Structures are given as structure tokens and as C-alpha cells.
N, C-alpha and C positions, 0 to 999 in steps of 0.2 A: 330473944322472943320466939325465936321458929320453934321452940320446946314449949313452950305458950300455948300457941297457936294451932299444933300440931294434939294437942291432947284436946284442945275445944273442937277439932272437925272430930276429934274419936280418932286420931291415924297413930296416936302413939298415946301408950296407956304407961304407967312407971312404975317397973318392977314387972312387967310382965315379958314373959317370953315369946311369945306372938307378937310384940310388940318392934319397930324399928326402936334404933339406937341410931340416931344423929347427932353423935359427938363433935364433929369440926364442918362448918358451913363457909363456905368463901365465896363471894360473890362481886363480880366484874361488872360492868356495865359498858357495854360498846356504843356511842353514839346515845341516842334519843332511843332505838326501840328494838338492839338484842341486850339481855343479862344471859350472864354466861355464872351458871352455879355448879359449885365443884361440891361436893359432899364426903364425906370418908364415913367409910361402915367399916367399923373393926372387930366387930361379931362374925367370922367367918363363918359361921352357921346360917345368917341370912342370905348367905349366897348360891345356897341351896334352895333357897324360898324363890321361887317365881312371882310372884307377887310381889316380892318387892318392891322392886323396879313400880310397878303402874303405881302403888301406895304412894312412894314419893314425888310421882308424877302429877298426882292428885293431889296433893298435898302443896305443891307449888303453884299449878293451878289454880289454887284459892287462895294463896298466898302471894300471887304478884299482879294482883289487883288489875286486872284486863288483858296480863300478858297469857301466851298462849304456847307449848312446850312443842318445838318444832325438829329439834334432835335432840338424843339422848345416845350415851354410849358405857357403856360395864367395863371400864381398866381394870381388869381381876389381879393384877399384876403388884400395880400400883395402891390397889384398895378404896378405888372410889369410883362415883359416878357422876359424870359428867352430864348437865344439861344444859341444854340452849332455848331460852325463852323469846318469846318477839310477838311484838303488838300487832294484830291481826292486819294481816291486808284489808283494805278496801276493795269488799269486791264494787268495783264498780268500773262501765264497759267505757270506752272511747268512743268519740264519734269521728269515723273517719269519711269525710268527700271530696278534700285534695289532699295531694301529696305535704302539706304544709302543715295537715294534722298529725302528721306520727314525728316524735320529737327522733332525731337521730344524731351520733356519733360515728367513727368512722369503725367502730367495730361492735355499734347495740343501737334497736329501737325499740320506743315504745309496744308492750304489749298490755297494759291499762295502770290507771294509774299506780302509781309505787313499785310498777313489778314494769322491767325492760329484757329483751333478749340480746343479752351478752355473746354471741358465738365465737367469740378468740378465746376470752379467761375464764367465764362460766362453765360454757353449755356445748358445743359446736356442734352435736346432733341432737337433735326432735325426735321426736314419733308421738303422731296424734293419731288416738284408736277413739273410734266410736262406729253406731250402725248407722242406717241408713237416715238420715233426715236431722242427724244430731249437728249438723254443722261443722262436722269435720273437714269436709273438701273447702268450704268458707273461710273457716278458720287459718289454712292452707295455703289458701289464695293472697291473703291476707300476708301471709309468712314473705311469699316470696314478692309482695309488694313493698313489703320492707324492707325486703333486702337490694332490691332494684332504687330505693328511694337514696337508696349507701352506692350505689354503683354506677347511678347515669344512665348514657349511654356504653358500660362498658357490663350492663345487664345480658346485652345482645350475647354478647361471645364468656360470660362467667359465671351464668345461671343454666344449667342440664336439666331436663327433665324425662323422666321414664312416665310411659304410661301404658302402662300393658293392657290397663280398662276400657283406655278409647274413652275417660271419662265425657260427658256429654258440655261440662262448663274447661277442664284444663284443656283437651285440645286444641282450643282458642286461639293456646300460648307458642303452637307449632310455631305460627306466624312470625311472633315476636322474637326468637331465639334465632343465633343458627340453625340452618338445616340440619348439620351434625347435630345438635343439640337436643334435637328430639328425636323419643326411638319411643313406636308401641311392638315392636315386633320382637319376638326374640335373638335374631341377626344382627336386628340397630341397636337392641339392645346392650348386647354383646360389644359391639362395635362404639355404643359410646362411653361403655363402664372402662375398654382400652383405650379410651380418650383422656379419660379423668384420670389413670393409673398412670399415663406417660404423663401429662400436666404434673401429677406426682410426685412421681419421680426425677423428674426436670425439675421443682422446686426446690428440690433437696441441698441443689448446690448455691441457692438464691441466699440473700439476705433478704431476712421477716420484712422490713422497709419496702423493699421492691416488688412486693406481694398485695397484689388486690382477692378479695373474702374469691370465693368462688361456691356452690352454691348445689347441690345436685338432691333433685326433688323424683323422689318414688310416689306414684300415686298408686296406692293399695300393694304393700309390702308381699302378700302373700301370693300375688298374681305373677308373681316373678318362678312362680313353680311352677306353672300351668304353662308357660312360652314354649315352642316351639322353635328347635335350633338345625339348620343344614339343612337334612334333605326330610325332617322331622323324624326320623326313625328313633327305635327304640334305645339304640348306642348314640346317636346326634343329640339326645335331646340329652340326655343322664351327664354327656360329656359339656354340652351346654351349660349348665342349670350349675356344674360343679365348680364350672370359672367361674360365673357368676357369683358364689355365694365366695369363692375363691377374694374375687377380687373388691367386693362390698367391704369383703371381714378388713381386707387391708387399708379402705379408704376409713372406714369406721374407727380403728386402730389408728393410723399414722395421719390421717388428715389433717386434723390439729394443727402441727407443729407447718402444714402448708399451706393454712389459713384454708384449706376443703373441710365443710361443713353438709354432711348430710340430712335432708329432711326427709321423713317417711311418713307415711299413713297406713293403715289397719284395719278394718273392718272388723274383725271376730279373734283376738289374742287369742295365743292356743301354746300346748309345748311343742309343738312340729314349728308354725312359722315365727315365734316368740321364745327360743330357748334363751332360761336364763344368762347364760354367755352373749348372748345377741342381743338384747333386755339391757346389758348392764352397759354396753356404747352408745345409748343414745344418754346422756346425761340428763337430757330432758323427756319428760312421758306427760302425757295428759290425757285422759279418758274425757271423751266428752259427754255430756248428758249422761251419767250413771245413776241409777236408781236401785235400791232396796231387792226388786225381784231381780233385775237381769245384772246388778254391776259387781256385786260379789265375790263374783270368779276372776273378772274381766278387770276391778283392781290388784284382786291377791298378784293377778299374769303380770300387769302392771307395771305396780309399786315391793310388788316381792311380799314381804312376810306381812304389811299392815293390815288393820282387820277392824271391825268397828265405825268406822268413820261415818263422820254426822255426813247423812247426804241429803240436803233441802233441794227443792224443785227445782229444777235448773230447766232455764229454756233454751233455747238455739244457741249455738255458739257458748257456752259455759258447760263447766264441769270442773275437776279435781287434776288437780299439777302438781307435781315436784320436778327439782331441780338439784343437781348434785351439789353439795356446797353447805357449809353452815347454816345461810340463812335461809335454805331452801329446802331443807333433804326433809321435808315431810309432807305429806299431802295437804293443800292448800287448797280454795277456792278461786278459780279463774275466771274470767269474765273477755273473750276476745271481743273484737271490736268487728261490729255486724252490723251492715244493713243490707236493705234485698233489690235493690236498684237495680235495673238493668243496664247494660252501654248502650250512650250518646252516639256510639262510632255509628256513621250512615249507613255503612256497609249490612248490616243487620237489620235493620229498619223495620223489613216486613216478615224477620225471623218472631212468634211466639217470644213469652216472658219465659216460658221455662226452657226453650232453647235456646236463646241471646247468651251472649255473653254477659256478668254482668258487670260492675262501677270497677270494678278492681280489674279489670283488663282493660279500661282503659287507663288509669292510675300507670299501669304496669307502661300501657305504651307511651305516655308522658312522659316517664321519665327513663326514656330510651332518648328523650332532646334533650335530657340533663346531661351537663360534667359529672356530676355526681363528685363525690366524698375522696375521691384518689386522681392521681394526677393521671397524661398520657404513658409518664414515661414508667409508674409501676403495670408491665405487662402481665397480666394473668396468665399466659398461657406460654412463656420463655420462661 
């Protein structure tokens, strides 16, 4: 019936040299949310027509009754197209008021309904991009809390924070992690990365079951290029920044096997601060509140070759996201948990709402009082 449907959709005209030829179609369902469609194309001339894939994708979207194409690949040597279709994720924010509102297991925690961050098997490294006021920092705070809800008291030693821009909200977390796990200056940042690198090397000799997750959070990736090192001389700064780049590259490429994840935020991605080889090391990438006016170049920088994406009117904490892998390897709408409640910690009662930490700070602090999902025998730093 696909030929009849293609004709009715004006995408296939019999005996026309401009039409697609779809002689063989194989459809396979995976659960109740995924459909794999394999389409053989026997006319080699069609491979030269760039619009062929787009025509097939449009046809499948029309025919699939509520599904959308979330991944595609042209297998030229085997002469077929492979399309992955899925029911759209529900654009539905979670309400987080306490730790029990976060669904967790040892390797993942909930982001929105139908989506979790699996930092072990799916995407160990995450990049959150967005302009000021988009909810970028709040989203990163939630991810810190998600990790802490898994680690419990181990968060103090297993979470590392690089805060080169001294963010007004992130700075409060320095009191919740080990002193050496929080860095602001260039020399501190270099020492912190060396510490994480040493843990990475030590863990190579241990069994995976002995390891608990480690998270390295970098608030504003581009700010690392502005730090001063050593005496602040040009040669010291160049040497320090090169060493930062070297260590970060190792952690991004090797950390997965040692259960080390990297979370980074970035305000204005460009070819200097997010070259393609660095971008591809972040398996989960998000752009907060993109718009048709400001988002085209940002979306291209973050997602690669994707274009003409539908962009609804996003609120704070919402945006476009993609995760490497067959299910999410195409930009989709995402809504991070959102709350704007201030901290109830009495130590900050005299601060204004703008200056005080928020509820996520309280939740992180409370997580430190819990045992977490990893036993005391699994020592993160040995």
C-alpha cells in the first residue's frame, strides 16, 4: 500500500523519471514507541538527487500516523535508506520540590516525562547552551541535584565544580563539596582537573562494580580560555590553557569507562569554543530557548548539519535537545524541571531573592545526608 499512499501524497508518479522508486520496504517495530523502516532504492541515479531522502522522510511522516522521523542514514554500499520513527516525546515539565520527586537508579535520573539522563550507557557527557535568562544555569543545577540524589553523601567527594565566571548561584555549592573539588581561578582549575585525571588513571585498574559515578561540572566552558595561570605571564597562560585543554580532552574521551561524566554550560557556542571534535564528545547537547531570530547559527553549531527545525515559543527551562543513539539522535523538544523558589536555609534569610541560593541548593544539601545508591565499599577516589 505504500505505493498507493505515495501516489496520493504526490510523492510518487508512475513512469516519471523525477519520482522515487521504492521497490522494497521492510518495517520493524521495537516496543510501542519505535519503528525501523528499511527502504531499498535500486535506481542508482537517485543517489545523486539530494532531495530523495527528504521526499522519503516526508512520505514516512505522512504515512506513519503520529510518528516522526528521529534518525536516518543512507547505506550506500548496501543500497538502502534506514529511517527510525518514534512517537514524539511529551513536552511536559516535571515538578521538583523534594528529592523523592526525582526518579533515579544507579545510572540515570528523570529529566521530563519519558526522558532520563542515562550517564553510563547512553550519554556520559552533556552540554547545555543558552543565552542569559534562558534557564541554562537552572537546568545545570537540576542535573547537579540529580547526581547528588544518586550519590548521597558521596556527592561531597564525587562532584567537582569548575566555576571560572563565579556565577551568583553556583558559587554557593563550594561549601557543599570538598574544598579541593571547587575551583574558580586558573591555578585552582588546573589542580582540580589534575585531581580528576589522577582518579581516572587509578580507576583503570578497578572493576566497574567497585566504582561510583563522578561528575565534573564546568560552568561556562568558554571562560576557561580567559583564566590566568602561574605568574599570569603570556607564556604561563598559554602553558596553563594548553594543559587544561589536554586534560579535558582525556576526560571527555576516556572518562566513560571509569564512570566519569562531564557537564558543561556554554553561552555563545562558536567555532573557537566549540570545534566539531569537541562538540562530538558531548553525547547529549541542548540549546535553551532557541528562536528563529537568534537560534539558527547556534543550532547549527550545537547539533551539526540540522536545519529548518520547528521552533515553538519556548519558556525558561525549555529548548531543543539531542542525544547520541537510535532513540534520540535527532533534535527534539525538551523541558527541564523548573522552579524559582529561593533557599529556605536560614543562613541566607537576609539576602534578596536575586542573591540568595535557590531550592536546588537545599535539595543538594539534603542529598548529602542520605546514603545514596552506592555502598560505602565502592570508593570513588581509589
